[in-house]
N, C-alpha and C positions, 0 to 999 in steps of 0.2 A: 700509767697502770700497767705493770705485769699479769697479765690473766694465769698465769703458768700456776705449778702445783704450788707455788711460792703464797699466790694469793689469800687474802684472809676467809677466801669463802671456800667452805669445801664439801662444795656439789659442781657439776661437769652441766655448764649453760647448754653446750652440743647432746647431751642424755636426750636421745628421740624415746627412752624407752619408760615417757610417763605412765604410770597407772591412772588412765583418766578417772576411773571410779573410784579412786583414794581420794580425787581433787575435789570433789561435791561439799560443800560447805566449808572449803577453804577460801582465802582471802584471795584478791587479783590486785596486782597493784599495775601500775606502769611503772619500766623500768628505768627511765631516763629522769623523771622527779617525785617516784615514789607517788605517784596520782591515784586515790580511791577509785576504784573500780567498780566497785560490793565484793557479793561473795558469789562463789559456785554454787549455779543453780542446779544448770543440766549439762551431759558433754553432748553434745551432736557430732553429725559426721563431718562437716567442716567450722562449725561454731561451738564458741564455750560461753554458756547464758550466764549471764550475772546479773545480782539486783541488789541495789542500794537503796537505803531510807525506811525508816519505819512507817510513816503517815505517808506520804509522796514519794512512794515508789520509783528509782531509776532503772530501767533495764538494758542491758548490753549486749548484742549480740558481737563477741568475739573470735575475730577470725584464728583458727589453729594455727596457720601460717606466722602469725603474729605473735606468737607464744617463746618468751626469750629464754624462760628457764622453770624450774621449779624446787623450792631447796626444803620442801619439805613441810614448809606451815605457807607459804606464798606462791602463788601461780605469778611470775613474771610475764608482762606483755611490753611487745615493742612498740606501745601506742601510749598515746596524752591521752586525758578525761577528756580533751576540748576535739579531738580525731575522733575517741569512741562514740 
């Protein structure tokens, strides 16, 4: 698949200018399989903290360096649910 300007995606995966404050309460997913990594709760210096579940909550501390991109709705990570 060609990821140039002809891609069906209208965002740049290499854009490092993510406004971190804007991703609070956004969905986090694994890029490869679309794994549900919860909802972004906090942004730390090196980690993004997400939480999933209503009754039995799972918290994930995901390294910022694993962020694959942000499309305005979902923060994508180069990690699977099992790795998280």
